[in-house]
C-alpha positions in Angstrom: 0.0 0.0 0.0 2.8 2.4 0.8 4.6 1.5 -2.5 1.3 2.3 -4.3 0.9 5.6 -2.5 4.4 6.6 -3.4 3.9 5.7 -7.1 0.6 7.6 -7.2 2.0 10.7 -5.6 5.0 10.7 -8.0 2.7 10.2 -11.0 0.5 13.1 -10.0 3.3 15.5 -9.2 5.1 14.7 -12.5 1.8 14.9 -14.5 0.9 18.3 -13.0 4.4 19.6 -13.7 4.1 18.5 -17.3 0.8 20.2 -17.7 1.2 23.4 -15.7 4.8 24.4 -16.6 5.3 27.9 -15.2 1.6 28.5 -14.7 -1.9 27.9 -16.0 -1.9 31.3 -17.7 -5.5 30.9 -19.0 -6.9 30.6 -15.5 -4.5 33.1 -14.0 -5.6 35.7 -16.6 -9.3 35.1 -16.6 -10.3 33.7 -13.1 -10.2 36.2 -10.2 -7.9 35.2 -7.4 -9.8 33.8 -4.5 -13.0 32.9 -6.5 -14.6 29.7 -5.6 -17.1 27.4 -7.1 -18.1 23.8 -7.7 -17.9 21.2 -10.6 -19.4 17.8 -11.2 -17.8 14.8 -12.9 -20.4 13.9 -15.5 -20.6 10.5 -17.2 -21.4 10.6 -20.9 -21.6 6.9 -21.9 -22.4 3.5 -20.4 -19.6 1.7 -18.6 -17.8 0.9 -15.3 -16.2 3.8 -13.4 -12.7 3.5 -12.2 -10.1 5.9 -10.8 -12.3 7.7 -8.3 -9.8 7.2 -5.5 -7.1 8.5 -7.8 -9.1 11.6 -8.6 -9.5 12.4 -4.9 -5.7 12.2 -4.4 -5.2 14.5 -7.4 -7.6 17.1 -5.9 -5.8 16.8 -2.6 -2.3 17.3 -4.1 -3.5 20.2 -6.3 -5.1 22.0 -3.4 -5.8 20.5 0.1 -8.6 23.1 0.4 -10.6 21.3 -2.4 -13.5 19.3 -1.0 -14.8 16.4 -3.1 -18.1 14.5 -2.4 -18.1 11.0 -4.0 -21.6 9.9 -5.3 -20.5 6.8 -7.2 -17.6 4.7 -6.2 -15.0 2.6 -8.2 -16.4 -0.5 -9.9 -20.0 0.8 -10.2 -21.9 0.7 -13.5 -22.6 4.2 -14.8 -24.9 5.7 -17.5 -25.0 9.0 -19.4 -26.0 11.8 -17.0 -24.7 10.1 -13.8 -22.6 12.3 -11.6 -19.7 10.5 -10.0 -18.5 13.3 -7.7 -18.8 17.0 -6.9 -15.7 19.0 -6.1 -15.9 22.5 -4.4 -13.2 25.1 -3.7 -10.9 27.4 -5.6 -11.9 27.8 -9.3 -8.3 27.9 -10.3 -7.5 24.7 -8.5 -10.4 22.9 -10.0 -9.3 23.9 -13.5 -5.7 22.8 -12.8 -6.9 19.4 -11.7 -9.5 19.0 -14.4 -7.5 17.4 -17.3 -5.4 15.1 -15.1 -8.5 13.8 -13.4 -10.3 13.2 -16.7 -7.4 11.7 -18.5 -6.8 9.3 -15.7 -10.3 8.3 -15.0 -11.3 8.0 -18.6 -8.4 5.6 -19.3 -9.0 3.6 -16.1 -12.8 3.4 -16.7 -12.3 2.2 -20.3 -10.1 -0.6 -19.0 -12.5 -1.5 -16.2 -15.4 -1.5 -18.6 -13.6 -3.8 -21.1 -12.5 -6.1 -18.3 -16.0 -6.3 -16.8 -17.4 -7.3 -20.1 -15.0 -10.2 -20.4 -15.3 -11.2 -16.7 -19.1 -11.4 -17.1 -18.8 -13.6 -20.2 -16.7 -16.0 -18.3 -19.1 -16.4 -15.4 -20.0 -20.0 -14.8 -16.7 -21.2 -16.2 -13.5 -22.0 -14.3 -11.5 -19.5 -16.3 -10.4 -16.0 -15.2 -9.1 -13.2 -17.4 -5.6 -11.9 -16.9 -3.9 -8.6 -17.9 -0.4 -8.4 -19.4 2.7 -6.1 -19.4 1.3 -4.5 -22.5 0.7 -1.3 -20.6 1.4 2.4 -20.9 4.9 3.2 -19.5 4.7 4.6 -15.9 0.9 4.0 -15.8 1.0 0.3 -15.3 0.0 0.5 -11.7 -3.1 2.4 -12.5 -4.0 0.3 -15.5 -3.6 -2.9 -13.6 -5.7 -1.4 -10.8 -8.4 -0.7 -13.3 -8.3 -4.4 -14.4 -9.0 -5.5 -10.9 -11.8 -2.9 -10.4 -13.3 -4.4 -13.6 -13.2 -7.9 -12.1 -10.1 -9.2 -13.8 -6.9 -10.7 -12.3 -3.5 -9.2 -12.4 -0.7 -11.2 -14.0 2.9 -10.4 -12.9 3.5 -6.6 -12.5 6.9 -6.5 -14.1 10.0 -8.5 -14.9 10.9 -8.9 -11.2 8.0 -10.7 -9.6 7.8 -13.9 -11.7 9.9 -15.9 -14.1 8.1 -16.1 -17.4 10.1 -18.1 -19.9 8.8 -17.1 -23.4 9.7 -18.3 -26.8 12.7 -16.0 -27.2 14.1 -17.2 -23.8 13.7 -20.8 -24.8 15.4 -20.2 -28.2 18.3 -18.2 -26.6 18.7 -20.8 -23.8 19.0 -23.7 -26.2 15.7 -25.4 -25.6 13.0 -25.9 -23.0 14.9 -28.3 -20.7 17.9 -25.9 -20.6 15.7 -22.9 -19.8 13.8 -24.7 -17.0 16.9 -26.1 -15.4 18.6 -22.7 -15.6 15.6 -20.9 -14.0 15.4 -23.4 -11.1 19.1 -23.1 -10.5 19.0 -19.3 -10.6 16.3 -19.3 -7.9 18.3 -21.6 -5.7 21.5 -19.5 -6.1 19.7 -16.2 -5.6 17.6 -17.6 -2.8 14.4 -16.2 -4.4 10.9 -17.6 -4.3 9.3 -16.8 -7.6 6.8 -18.8 -9.6 8.0 -20.1 -12.9 5.8 -20.0 -16.0 6.9 -21.3 -19.4 5.3 -20.6 -22.8 4.8 -23.5 -25.3 3.9 -23.2 -28.9 2.9 -26.8 -29.7 2.0 -30.1 -28.2 5.6 -31.2 -28.8 6.9 -28.4 -26.7 4.3 -29.1 -24.0 5.4 -32.7 -23.8 9.0 -31.5 -23.3 7.8 -29.3 -20.3 5.9 -32.2 -18.9 8.9 -34.5 -19.2 11.3 -31.9 -17.6 8.9 -30.6 -14.9 9.9 -27.7 -12.6 7.3 -25.1 -13.8 4.3 -23.8 -11.9 2.3 -22.5 -14.8 2.2 -23.3 -18.5 1.3 -20.7 -21.1 -0.3 -22.2 -24.1 0.3 -19.6 -26.9 -1.8 -19.4 -30.1 -3.3 -22.8 -29.8 -6.6 -23.5 -31.7 -9.5 -24.8 -29.7 -9.0 -28.5 -30.5 -5.2 -28.4 -29.7 -5.9 -26.4 -26.5 -8.4 -29.0 -25.3 -5.8 -31.7 -26.0 -3.1 -29.7 -24.1 -5.4 -29.2 -21.1 -6.1 -32.9 -21.0 -2.4 -33.8 -21.2 -1.6 -31.4 -18.3 -4.4 -33.0 -16.3 -4.4 -30.4 -13.5 -0.7 -30.8 -12.7 0.0 -27.2 -13.6 -1.9 -23.9 -13.8 -2.8 -23.3 -17.4 -3.0 -20.0 -19.3 -4.0 -19.4 -22.9 -2.9 -16.4 -24.9 -2.8 -15.1 -28.4 -5.7 -14.0 -30.5 -8.1 -14.0 -27.6 -10.9 -11.4 -28.0 -14.2 -10.4 -26.4 -15.9 -12.4 -29.1 -14.0 -15.7 -28.6 -13.1 -15.5 -24.9 -15.9 -17.9 -23.9 -14.8 -20.5 -26.5 -11.3 -20.4 -25.1 -12.7 -20.8 -21.5 -14.6 -23.8 -22.8 -11.3 -25.6 -23.4 -10.8 -25.8 -19.7 -7.9 -23.4 -19.1 -7.5 -21.7 -15.7 -6.7 -18.3 -17.2 -6.9 -16.4 -20.5 -4.6 -13.4 -20.9 -5.5 -10.4 -23.0 -3.2 -7.6 -23.8 -6.1 -5.7 -25.4 -7.4 -4.9 -21.9 -4.7 -2.3 -21.6 -3.1 -1.7 -24.9 -6.0 -0.9 -27.2 -9.0 0.0 -25.0 -11.3 2.9 -25.6 -11.5 5.5 -22.9 -14.9 6.1 -21.3 -16.3 9.5 -22.1 -16.8 11.9 -19.2 -16.4 15.6 -18.4 -15.9 17.9 -15.5 -18.5 20.7 -15.7 -18.9 23.8 -13.7 -22.0 23.9 -11.5 -24.0 27.2 -11.5 -26.1 28.3 -8.5 
């Protein structure tokens, strides 16, 4: 939690500095100093809202005197016309916070909306949806938070919290057996406890993993449905299974029907549409 808070504050400070530069000259020139007012965060399309807690921290760091009342919390379904929150205080401060709040919440809400759609399609199956590292640089922590808000599951956060042996690693290591042996030896030498996942591209490669052992999870990449069902049957519950490659909202349920534990979808974070919303001044 402390690490998240530090990441969040650093993100907000840097984003505000990027936007404000040596001053918000439009507001400074047109808005009288000391004038106060209120604004509402207005939803403009159907979706799942995410980033409310982030918005509150943005308001706080912009101006501790701003007061925000939350009307709809993270993870709730929203419709056009819904008001998520109302913020009151310095007009200049509200305007300074406006774009960062909107950019962040629109992006996070788009991710949460896309994730919720997939998670609901998978209801009744054993399969859960995972995100990937295909995220916006320096925004990964917020994008992965949005996936969780939407009902998805986070995969590894970065290169440091899991060993994931992919095709290039296998090729560079000289084969599956070499890669698995080297990974296990590395963990022993470094006294680290990390899960090992290995990607396979065919039934033949899967059989090599099953013969060698030493993994915790097997990533079945770009398998068609029939081959995926065969692979799951061969694994027979001995390893956690994950399918990836070409999985979309339209075919997610078919992949789940093959019996895998997880499907991973980079599209949740790399090509999602932001949810439309705006921050509008409220008039007495």
